[in-house]
Each structure stands twice: as structure tokens, then as C-alpha cells.
C-alpha positions in Angstrom: 35.2 55.6 -62.6 35.1 56.9 -59.1 33.5 53.7 -57.8 36.2 51.6 -59.4 38.9 53.8 -57.8 37.2 53.3 -54.3 37.2 49.5 -54.7 40.8 49.5 -55.7 41.7 51.5 -52.6 39.7 49.1 -50.4 41.5 46.1 -52.0 44.9 47.7 -51.3 43.8 48.4 -47.7 42.7 44.8 -47.1 45.9 43.5 -48.6 47.9 45.7 -46.3 45.9 44.4 -43.3 46.3 40.9 -44.4 50.1 41.2 -44.7 50.2 42.9 -41.3 48.0 40.5 -39.3 48.7 37.2 -41.1 46.3 34.9 -42.9 44.0 34.3 -39.9 42.8 37.9 -39.6 42.4 37.2 -35.9 44.6 39.1 -33.4 44.0 37.5 -30.0 41.8 39.1 -27.3 41.5 42.8 -26.5 41.9 43.8 -22.9 39.2 45.7 -21.2 38.6 48.6 -21.0 38.7 49.3 -24.7 39.0 52.9 -26.0 39.7 53.1 -29.7 39.4 56.6 -31.2 41.9 56.6 -34.1 44.3 54.6 -36.2 41.5 52.6 -37.8 43.9 51.8 -40.7 46.2 49.9 -38.3 45.7 46.5 -36.9 44.6 46.1 -33.2 44.6 43.1 -30.9 41.3 41.4 -30.8 39.8 43.3 -33.8 38.8 41.5 -37.0 37.8 43.6 -40.0 35.6 42.2 -42.8 35.7 44.5 -45.8 35.9 47.9 -44.0 38.3 50.7 -44.9 39.3 53.8 -43.0 39.0 57.5 -43.9 41.0 60.5 -42.8 40.2 62.9 -40.1 37.5 64.8 -42.0 35.3 61.7 -41.6 36.4 60.9 -38.0 34.5 62.1 -34.9 37.8 62.5 -33.1 41.4 61.5 -33.7 42.8 61.1 -37.2 40.6 58.4 -38.8 37.4 56.4 -38.8 36.4 52.9 -39.9 34.3 53.1 -43.0 31.6 50.7 -44.0 30.7 51.2 -47.7 29.3 47.9 -48.9 26.7 45.4 -47.8 28.1 42.8 -45.4 31.1 44.9 -44.4 31.7 44.1 -40.8 34.0 44.7 -37.9 34.3 42.4 -34.8 36.1 42.8 -31.5 36.9 39.9 -29.2 37.8 40.8 -25.6 38.8 39.0 -22.4 36.6 40.0 -19.5 33.1 40.8 -18.4 32.0 44.1 -20.0 29.6 46.7 -18.7 28.7 49.0 -21.5 29.4 49.5 -25.2 29.8 53.2 -26.3 30.5 54.2 -29.9 29.7 56.9 -32.5 28.4 56.7 -36.0 28.6 59.2 -38.8 26.4 58.9 -41.9 27.8 59.7 -45.3 24.9 60.3 -47.7 23.1 57.3 -46.2 19.6 56.8 -47.5 17.2 54.1 -48.5 17.6 50.7 -46.9 20.9 51.5 -45.2 21.4 50.2 -41.7 24.3 49.4 -39.2 23.5 46.3 -37.2 25.1 45.9 -33.8 25.3 42.4 -32.2 26.8 40.7 -29.1 27.8 37.1 -28.5 29.1 35.0 -25.6 30.9 32.5 -27.9 31.4 34.0 -31.3 28.8 31.7 -32.9 25.5 32.6 -31.5 24.6 36.3 -31.9 22.0 38.6 -30.4 21.0 42.0 -31.8 21.5 44.9 -29.4 20.9 47.8 -31.8 20.3 48.9 -35.4 20.9 52.4 -36.8 20.4 54.1 -40.1 17.7 55.0 -42.6 16.2 51.5 -43.1 12.7 51.0 -41.8 12.7 50.1 -38.1 16.3 51.4 -37.6 17.1 54.1 -35.1 18.2 57.4 -36.7 21.9 58.4 -36.5 22.9 61.7 -34.9 26.4 62.2 -36.3 29.2 61.7 -33.7 26.7 61.4 -30.8 27.5 58.6 -28.3 25.4 55.5 -28.6 25.4 53.6 -25.4 24.4 49.9 -25.1 24.4 47.7 -22.0 26.3 44.4 -22.3 25.7 41.2 -20.4 28.5 39.9 -18.2 29.0 36.9 -20.4 29.5 38.9 -23.6 33.0 38.4 -25.2 32.3 39.5 -28.8 30.7 42.7 -30.4 30.1 43.0 -34.2 29.0 45.8 -36.5 27.6 44.8 -39.9 26.5 47.2 -42.6 23.6 46.8 -45.1 23.9 49.4 -47.9 21.1 51.1 -49.6 22.8 54.3 -50.6 25.9 56.0 -49.0 28.4 54.9 -46.4 28.6 54.8 -42.6 31.6 55.7 -40.4 32.4 54.2 -37.0 34.6 56.0 -34.4 35.3 56.4 -30.7 34.5 52.8 -29.6 34.7 52.2 -25.9 33.9 49.1 -23.9 33.9 49.5 -20.2 34.7 46.6 -17.8 32.2 45.3 -15.3 33.1 45.9 -11.7 34.1 42.8 -9.6 30.8 41.1 -8.5 31.3 38.4 -5.9 28.9 35.5 -5.9 26.3 35.5 -3.1 27.0 33.0 -0.3 24.4 31.5 1.9 25.1 31.6 5.6 21.6 30.3 6.5 20.0 27.6 4.4 16.2 27.1 4.5 15.2 24.1 6.6 12.6 21.5 6.0 9.2 22.2 7.5 6.4 19.9 8.6 2.9 21.2 9.1 -0.6 19.8 9.5 -3.1 20.6 6.7 -4.4 24.2 7.1 -1.3 25.7 8.7 1.3 28.0 7.2 5.1 27.4 7.2 7.9 30.0 6.8 11.2 29.3 5.0 14.1 31.6 5.8 17.5 32.0 4.2 20.3 34.5 4.5 23.2 35.2 2.1 26.1 37.7 1.9 26.9 39.7 -1.3 23.2 39.8 -2.1 21.0 42.6 -3.5 17.8 40.6 -4.0 16.1 37.3 -3.2 13.6 35.4 -5.2 11.9 32.3 -3.8 11.1 29.4 -6.1 9.1 26.2 -5.8 8.6 22.8 -7.4 6.2 20.0 -6.8 8.9 17.3 -6.5 12.5 16.4 -7.3 11.8 15.7 -10.9 9.8 18.9 -11.5 11.1 22.2 -12.8 11.7 25.2 -10.6 9.4 28.3 -10.9 9.2 31.6 -9.1 6.6 31.7 -6.4 3.5 34.0 -6.9 1.6 36.1 -4.5 -1.2 33.4 -4.5 1.3 30.9 -3.1 2.4 33.0 -0.1 4.0 36.2 1.1 7.6 37.4 1.1 8.5 35.8 -2.3 11.2 38.4 -2.9 12.5 38.7 0.6 14.7 36.4 2.6 11.6 34.8 4.3 8.8 33.2 2.4 5.5 32.1 4.2 3.3 29.7 2.3 -0.5 29.9 2.3 -2.4 27.4 4.4 -1.0 24.0 3.5 -3.1 21.4 1.6 -2.5 17.7 1.1 -1.5 18.4 -2.5 1.5 20.4 -1.2 3.0 17.5 0.6 6.5 17.0 -0.8 6.7 20.5 -2.3 10.3 22.0 -2.4 11.3 25.6 -1.9 14.6 27.4 -2.4 15.9 31.0 -2.5 17.8 32.5 -5.4 20.2 35.2 -4.1 21.3 37.8 -6.6 24.2 40.2 -6.5 23.6 42.9 -9.2 26.9 44.7 -9.0 26.7 46.6 -12.2 23.1 47.4 -12.4 21.6 45.2 -15.1 24.9 44.5 -16.8 26.7 42.4 -14.2 24.7 39.9 -12.1 25.7 36.8 -10.1 23.2 34.4 -8.5 23.4 31.5 -6.1 20.7 29.0 -5.3 20.1 27.8 -1.7 19.5 24.2 -0.8 16.1 22.9 -1.4 13.8 22.7 1.7 11.0 20.1 1.7 7.5 20.8 3.0 5.9 17.8 4.6 2.1 18.2 5.0 0.6 15.8 7.6 -3.0 15.1 8.4 -4.5 15.5 11.9 -5.6 12.3 13.7 -8.5 10.4 12.3 -11.8 11.6 13.9 -12.6 9.9 17.2 -16.2 9.5 18.2 -16.8 10.6 21.8 -20.6 10.2 21.8 -22.4 8.1 19.3 -25.9 8.9 18.2 -28.4 7.2 20.5 -31.5 5.2 19.7 -34.5 7.6 19.8 -38.2 7.0 20.4 -40.7 9.7 19.5 -44.5 9.9 19.3 -46.0 9.8 15.9 -45.7 13.3 14.3 -43.0 14.5 16.7 -39.5 15.6 15.5 -36.6 13.2 16.2 -33.1 14.4 17.0 -29.8 12.4 16.6 -26.5 14.0 17.7 -22.9 13.0 17.6 -19.7 14.4 19.3 -16.3 13.8 17.8 -12.7 15.0 18.1 -10.7 16.1 15.0 -13.9 16.5 13.0 -14.4 19.1 10.3 -17.4 17.7 8.4 -20.4 15.4 8.9 -22.5 13.4 6.6 -25.6 11.7 7.9 -26.8 8.5 6.3 -29.9 6.3 6.3 -30.2 2.6 5.6 -32.1 1.8 2.4 -33.7 -1.6 2.6 -34.4 -1.4 -1.1 -30.7 -1.0 -2.0 -29.4 -2.9 1.0 -26.9 -0.1 1.5 -26.3 3.1 3.4 -27.4 6.2 1.5 -26.2 9.8 2.1 -29.0 12.2 3.1 -28.5 15.0 0.7 -28.8 18.7 1.5 -32.1 18.8 -0.5 -33.7 15.7 1.1 -37.1 16.5 2.4 -38.0 15.8 6.0 -34.5 16.4 7.3 -32.4 19.2 8.5 -28.7 19.3 9.7 -27.7 16.6 7.3 -24.1 18.0 7.2 -23.8 19.0 10.9 -23.3 17.1 14.1 -27.1 17.1 14.8 -29.7 15.6 12.4 -33.4 16.4 12.8 -36.0 14.1 11.3 -39.0 16.3 10.9 -42.4 15.0 12.0 -41.8 11.5 10.7 -44.7 9.2 9.8 -44.8 5.4 10.4 -42.9 4.8 7.1 -39.8 5.9 9.0 -40.4 3.7 12.0 -37.4 1.5 12.7 -35.3 3.8 10.4 -31.6 3.3 10.9 -29.3 6.3 10.9 -25.5 6.9 11.3 -23.1 9.7 10.5 -19.7 9.7 8.7 -17.3 12.1 10.4 -14.3 13.4 8.5 -11.2 15.5 9.3 -9.7 18.1 7.1 -7.9 15.4 5.1 -11.2 13.6 4.5 -10.1 10.7 6.7 -13.3 9.3 8.1 -14.8 7.5 11.0 -18.3 6.1 11.0 -20.5 6.0 14.1 -22.6 3.2 15.4 -26.1 3.2 14.0 -29.1 4.5 15.9 -32.7 3.4 15.4 -35.7 5.7 15.2 -38.7 4.2 16.8 -42.1 5.9 16.3 -44.7 5.3 19.0 -48.0 5.0 17.1 -49.9 3.7 20.2 -49.7 0.1 19.2 -47.8 -2.5 21.4 -46.7 -5.7 19.7 -45.8 -8.7 21.8 -43.7 -11.5 20.3 -44.0 -14.9 22.1 -40.8 -17.0 22.0 -40.8 -19.7 19.5 -43.4 -22.4 20.4 -42.4 -24.7 17.7 -38.7 -25.1 16.7 -37.1 -27.5 14.2 -34.0 -27.7 12.2 -35.6 -25.9 9.2 -38.4 -23.8 10.8 -39.7 -21.8 13.7 -43.1 -20.6 14.8 -43.9 -17.6 16.8 -47.1 -16.1 18.2 -47.8 -12.4 17.7 -50.2 -10.4 19.8 -50.8 -6.6 19.8 -52.6 -3.9 21.7 -54.4 -1.3 19.5 -55.2 2.0 21.1 -57.4 3.0 18.2 -54.9 4.8 16.0 -55.5 2.6 12.9 -57.2 -0.4 11.2 -55.4 -3.7 11.6 -54.4 -5.2 8.2 -52.2 -8.2 9.1 -49.9 -9.7 11.7 -47.1 -12.2 11.6 -43.3 -12.5 11.8 -40.1 -11.4 10.2 -36.6 -12.8 10.7 -33.0 -12.0 10.3 -29.6 -13.7 10.6 -27.9 -10.7 12.1 -30.6 -8.7 13.7 -30.1 -5.9 11.2 -31.2 -7.0 7.7 -34.7 -8.4 7.9 -36.8 -10.6 5.6 -40.0 -9.5 4.2 -43.0 -9.6 6.4 -44.4 -13.2 6.7 -48.1 -13.3 7.4 -49.0 -15.8 10.2 -46.3 -17.0 12.6 -44.2 -19.7 10.9 -40.9 -19.3 9.0 -39.8 -22.3 7.0 -36.8 -23.3 4.9 -34.3 -22.3 7.6 -30.8 -23.6 7.9 -29.9 -26.1 10.7 -28.1 -24.8 13.9 -28.3 -21.2 12.6 -29.0 -18.2 14.9 -32.1 -16.4 13.8 -33.5 -13.1 15.2 -37.2 -12.7 14.9 -39.9 -10.1 15.6 -43.6 -10.2 15.7 -45.3 -7.4 13.7 -48.7 -5.9 13.3 -49.5 -3.8 10.2 -52.1 -1.1 10.4 -53.3 1.4 7.9 -51.0 4.0 9.5 -47.9 1.7 9.4 -46.2 -1.4 10.7 -45.3 -2.0 14.4 -42.8 -4.5 15.7 -42.3 -6.4 18.9 -39.1 -7.0 20.8 -36.3 -8.8 19.0 -35.8 -12.4 20.2 -33.3 -14.9 18.9 -32.8 -18.7 18.9 -30.8 -21.4 17.1 -32.6 -23.9 15.0 -32.0 -27.6 15.8 -29.1 -29.3 14.2 -29.7 -32.1 11.6 -29.3 -35.6 12.8 -25.8 -36.7 11.7 -25.4 -39.4 9.1 -23.6 -42.7 9.5 -20.0 -42.3 10.4 -17.2 -43.6 8.2 -15.0 -46.2 10.0 -11.6 -47.8 9.3 -9.6 -50.3 11.4 -5.8 -49.8 10.9 -3.3 -52.6 11.4 -2.3 -53.2 15.1 -5.8 -54.0 16.4 -6.2 -51.4 19.0 -7.4 -48.3 17.1 -10.3 -47.2 14.8 -10.3 -44.1 12.6 -13.5 -42.4 11.7 -15.1 -39.4 10.0 -18.3 -37.7 11.0 -21.1 -37.1 8.4 -22.3 -33.6 9.4 -25.4 -34.0 7.2 -25.5 -30.2 6.3 -24.8 -28.8 9.8 -22.6 -25.7 10.0 -19.0 -25.9 11.3 -20.0 -24.5 14.7 -22.1 -27.6 15.4 -20.8 -30.0 18.1 -21.1 -33.8 18.2 -20.9 -36.7 20.6 -19.9 -40.3 19.5 -21.5 -43.3 21.2 -20.3 -46.8 21.3 -22.9 -48.9 23.1 -23.2 -47.5 26.5 -19.8 -45.8 26.2 -18.8 -42.5 24.7 -15.7 -41.5 22.8 -13.6 -39.1 24.9 -11.6 -36.1 23.6 -8.4 -38.2 23.8 -10.0 -41.1 21.8 -10.5 -43.4 24.7 -13.9 -44.7 25.7 -15.6 -43.3 28.8 -19.0 -43.0 30.5 -19.9 -39.4 29.6 -20.4 -37.8 26.2 -17.7 -35.3 25.0 -18.9 -32.6 22.6 -16.6 -31.3 19.9 -16.8 -29.9 16.4 -16.5 -32.1 13.3 -13.1 -30.6 12.5 -11.7 -31.6 15.9 -13.3 -35.1 16.0 -11.9 -35.9 12.5 -8.4 -35.5 14.0 -9.0 -37.9 16.8 -8.3 -41.7 16.6 -10.3 -44.0 18.9 -7.7 -46.0 20.8 -7.3 -48.5 23.7 -9.5 -51.1 21.9 -9.2 -54.9 21.9 -7.8 -56.5 18.8 -10.1 -58.6 16.6 -13.2 -57.2 18.4 -16.4 -55.8 16.9 -17.2 -52.2 17.8 -20.3 -50.1 16.7 -20.4 -46.3 16.7 -23.2 -43.7 16.2 -23.2 -39.9 16.4 -25.6 -37.2 17.8 -25.4 -33.4 17.2 -26.1 -30.5 19.4 -27.0 -26.9 18.4 -25.5 -23.7 20.0 -28.4 -23.6 22.4 -27.1 -27.0 23.6 -30.2 -28.9 22.3 -29.1 -32.3 21.1 -30.6 -34.4 18.3 -31.3 -38.1 18.5 -28.5 -40.5 17.7 -27.9 -41.1 14.0 -27.5 -44.5 12.3 -24.6 -46.6 13.6 -21.8 -48.4 11.8 -19.8 -51.4 13.0 -16.3 -52.6 12.4 -14.0 -55.3 13.7 -10.5 -54.2 15.0 -7.6 -55.8 13.2 -5.4 -58.5 14.7 -2.5 -57.5 16.9 0.9 -57.6 15.2 2.7 -60.9 15.9 6.3 -60.4 16.8 9.2 -61.8 18.9 10.4 -59.2 21.3 13.0 -61.5 23.0 14.6 -64.5 21.3 15.6 -67.7 23.2 19.3 -68.0 23.9 21.9 -70.9 23.8 22.0 -72.6 27.2 24.9 -74.4 29.1 24.0 -76.8 31.9 25.9 -79.4 33.9 25.2 -83.1 33.4 22.2 -83.9 35.6 21.2 -80.3 35.8 18.4 -78.3 34.2 18.4 -76.2 31.0 15.6 -73.4 30.5 14.8 -71.9 27.1 12.4 -68.9 26.9 10.9 -66.7 24.2 8.9 -63.5 24.6 6.4 -62.6 21.9 3.7 -60.0 21.3 0.3 -60.8 19.7 -3.2 -62.0 20.5 -4.1 -65.5 21.9 -0.6 -66.9 21.3 0.1 -70.7 21.1 3.7 -72.0 21.4 5.1 -75.3 19.9 8.6 -76.2 20.9 10.8 -78.6 18.8 14.0 -80.5 19.4 16.6 -81.8 16.9 19.0 -84.5 18.3 20.7 -85.0 15.0 18.0 -87.1 13.5 15.5 -84.3 12.5 13.0 -82.1 14.3 10.6 -83.6 16.8 8.0 -81.9 19.0 8.7 -81.7 22.7 6.5 -80.6 25.5 7.0 -77.0 26.7 5.1 -74.7 29.1 3.8 -71.9 26.9 6.8 -69.6 26.1 9.3 -71.7 28.2 10.9 -75.1 27.6 12.6 -76.8 30.6 14.8 -79.8 30.2 15.8 -81.9 33.2 17.9 -83.8 33.9 20.4 -83.0 31.2 22.5 -85.9 30.0 25.9 -86.0 28.3 24.1 -87.4 25.2 22.2 -84.1 24.8 25.3 -82.1 24.2 24.7 -80.2 20.9 20.9 -80.7 20.8 19.1 -77.8 19.0 15.7 -76.2 19.8 13.2 -73.8 18.1 9.7 -72.6 19.0 6.8 -71.9 16.5 4.4 -69.2 17.6 0.8 -68.9 16.3 -2.1 -66.4 17.0 -5.8 -66.7 16.4 -5.5 -64.9 13.1 -3.4 -67.8 11.7 -0.2 -65.8 11.8 2.9 -68.0 12.3 6.4 -67.0 13.4 9.5 -69.1 14.2 12.0 -68.1 16.8 15.8 -68.3 16.3 17.4 -71.8 16.6 19.4 -72.3 19.8 21.7 -75.0 21.1 22.3 -76.9 24.4 25.8 -77.4 25.7 26.3 -80.1 28.4 29.1 -79.7 30.9 30.6 -83.1 31.6 31.3 -83.9 35.3 34.1 -86.6 35.4 34.1 -89.1 38.3 37.4 -89.4 40.2 38.1 -92.7 41.9 40.7 -92.8 44.7 
């Protein structure tokens, strides 16, 4: 019966509130600071009750009433208009026991809530000391506070609610922005910022414009929470990193905080100059069993890696730190320890790198081991277009037993063929530069003579390809190189004459490559004349071959044409009329004709001219034409022209 009476009272209270506040149950925003200590049965601006009642002063902590929560989900919410600092309130338990708890929450927008406290007898709840202040810090963005009751047994009373206002907290303002920094790898850089209204700094970094910002750590530099941050030694990876300072103004301790971000400053990490070799390793000769030393000097160098040429791999190979017979493989000085003859003519170089691993490679140096044997290579005694023969001699001082001697060859003086017993190399290319050495192999190793070089002979050119274009004064041709390389030069003979660079014939040979010759036209020739041509080649040692097979061709006839037509003539009676034609061609013959009105008849002319004398009145209106022939049976007629006779009357007195 008592419970029923309580519910009736609550219902009457809620109805009264509803009638007072209107159907919305929302009464605007409360103004800070809030200090509500009584009159919980009355409406208040910004307060929204949900099922609560109020009780008289015997249940209040101060004043004349308290807000009473006596059912699960009874709640009370306050909505206020400014940044708060602290929430202070008192609770009074009324026979609370079991799973009873008052939940306190905050919200920035009234829809998303965060728990800031829970009090009561439920497990995990803080205990309630009747009418003692409970103080909770609020964030500056908080605009709503809500109390919600979960009932096990008993009720909970709320009284003396205060919400203090946060002090005015001006936003930090940067007077000095951090500036971009550029450093070489291995150097530090300092970023500095300054801001007013600031109580703390925090530097942040990101790897690029699209990355997220993160607070710097002590492993990234010093001064991360001051106005100056110094990075650790820069690496290439840090190129393009960005840094900024976050300035904080904590005006109300932890409750009111404003922050401002500085501009982002970019770190540019550059590499030092590529290493420059100032002294390359030098060729070294040592006696058998004696250490050999190779040294290099370089600027901007931080690391060295010595390499040795591997004939088996046809490649340079790093000399590893554990390689036997060496020391100083990663320094500027390499020692080859007591080398035997297997390392004779070994080739060494070093790759020098800077801190960014940009490299420069030295010239190679050769290790020569003097085993007491002197090898002499005699220049090629027999040379052809596909072979060379050399004579090898040696002086043995008694350090070993001779096994074989012969020759080896190379096209670049670096990469060599296998040893060839005897002295002849065959199957070579024409007009190719070959390096060769004599060798003598003993049981202690192989020894080599000095490096010599020569060009093999060129191949004798093939028969040229000829063509006689129209016009009769030129011949076009193409050289048959017969397998010779492009560097080979050629001379073109025509009887006792030689084709010159401009295509005319002259008395001395002109030497040019196939490519150049094939763009030259032989010119200045006579039409309808037979010409023969043959080609000889010359290697790069200026040794010429014999002349190849010749080919012959006849030039074409000259083009027959009239360059100046005869013209009509006027002559007085008894005078002379002269008709003339000018024609181009070869061995031309002219045949003049006259038409007196009775048809064309031949008349006698002198080559390209026809002279008529004396002119009579009867010849007035006669017409003339000339037919021109060359020795290629080409025929051409001139224009037809006319004779006008000027009559001379006789006056008798």
C-alpha cells in the first residue's frame, strides 16, 4: 500500500512539472556558474527531469528539498551554455543496498555520453558518504551532465549541485614559426618556434604530407617538449620529414585547454658530393712470395670495397672480409699477402662510397709477380685477315720446369683468350685490332711477355654494284665490303684513275669508309661510254689489299632537248634571213626543211643554222623547221617558223 502511495505522489509531481514546463520538458540552457541547493520540486532553466521526485528538508543536505531517485532509470539532466571547470554535488543514500548505483555522465552534444563517476552499493561503485562533496573535473567542451539511477533496494537523494565556469583561456598564437631545414646526411638540425599564451610545447613529426602526425620521442631527438627540437643525425630516409610544434594553453589545469599547431617545417636531407678519386691504385710488381700493397686516396669517402677480376665469371668480385690471402679489404689499402704465381697478372680495383652509398670506382691495377722468368714476344711475323703468328722466347733463371709456351690474344687488352700452345692464332676477324702476348708456363706458374697489338688485314672487297642513271654523265655504285667492319676504308679504281671524294676521277686514290662512299655519285663522265670500276680495302694499320674484281657499265645517252627555238625572221628583198636552233645532246645531227606551200622539202643548212640569201618576194610566207637526231636514235623537231619578205618598190622619175 505504501509503494502504491509513493507512485501516485510521483505521478502527481511529474504531472505538475509537465504542466509547468510544457510538453517538451526542456527549459533552454542554464547559465554558468550553476548553484542549485533547493527547490527541487520547481522547474529550472536547462534542467530536464526523468522520473525523479523531490523530498522535504529532512532528506536534503541543505536548503528545503532534494531530488529523489527511487526507480531504475530515473534520471536528471542539465544543459548549460559555456565551458565548465568542475562539477560538485552531494548524494544521500536512503536505505540503498544491493545493486544500487548512481551513474554520472557528461556529453558535448547530448547524444554521445562519457561516464565520469558511479556511486552506490553496486559492485565497482564508489561508496557514498552522505552529504559530502563529490568533485569531478569537466572538459571545456562539456555542455550536458546527467545522473541516472539503477535501483537494487532503497533510494538516492541529490542536492547542492554546483558547476563552476572555466576561466577565459586565450588560444596560443605563434610569433615564430619553425623554418625549413636542409642538412647533409649525418648532421643534426634544430627547429624553433615561439608562441604567446602557451604553457607547454609538444613537437610532432610525420614522414610526408599524406602521413599522420605523431609526437616525437627521445630516440628522434632532444627538446621534444620545449620550443626548440633538435633531431638526431639525419639519414637519407628522413628526407622530406615534416615537423611542427603544438602549443598548449592549460588555463584551468586539466579542465580547460586550448592548443594551436604551428606551420609544418620540412627537413631536406642531402648527400655529400660523390667520392672523387685523387690517387688511383698503381700497378705493382713484387717478387714471388713478397706482399703486394695497393692504395687509393679519395675525397668524400666513408667506405671502401676492394674487388678482384674473376676470369671464370668474367666479372668483378668483392673480396670479402673472410677471404684468405688478403687484409684491408674494406679500407683504402689492400694487402695481398705472399701471393704465388696463380695471382700473377691479377687485376684489382676499389669501389669507394660516401655516406649515402654513392659510389665511384677506381681504375684497375695489375699485380705482376716476378718469378725470375723473362718472356719476350716477337711482333707478328705472319699476319693475314684471319690469323696472326708470333714467336715467344723466354729466359729461365731456374725457378721452375718449362711446360709449354705460346700465345694468347684479346680484343681489348683486358679480357684474354685461353692459352694457345705454339705461336699462331686463327679464325680472327678482318681489320680487327688484336692484343697479344707470348707466354711461358712453368710448374710454378705462367709468365707473360709485353702486350703488343696489330690490326689483321682487311678482306679483299667484292665486285661493286653499278648503275647508270639517265643523263649520261653519272654512275651510282655500292661497295661490297665482303665482311669487313665499318671502320675499314676503301679506294675505287677506274683504269689508271681513282674516284675522288667528290665523285670526280683523279690520279690519286681517296680512302673512305663504305658508308661515305655509298653516298657519293661518280660524275663528270662522258655519255654512252664504257667505264670499269674495282675496289681495294685498307685496314687501320694502313695496309691495303689487292684490288677486287671489277665491274663495267656504259653511261646512258645525254638527254636530247631544244634549249633555244628558232624564231620568225623578217628580211628585205635581196637580203639574208638566218634561222638558228640551240639543242643539248650527244653527237647531234640537224636536218632543215622548207615549205613553200607545196609541202615540206629538205634544204641545206649549216648544222644548227639555216641561212637564206638572197631573199626574193616569192619567199614571203615560206615556213621552216629543223629535225634533230643524236647517236642514240632520239629525234626531236623544233618549232615551225616563218619568213616575212619586206618588198622594196622601185620609184621611176
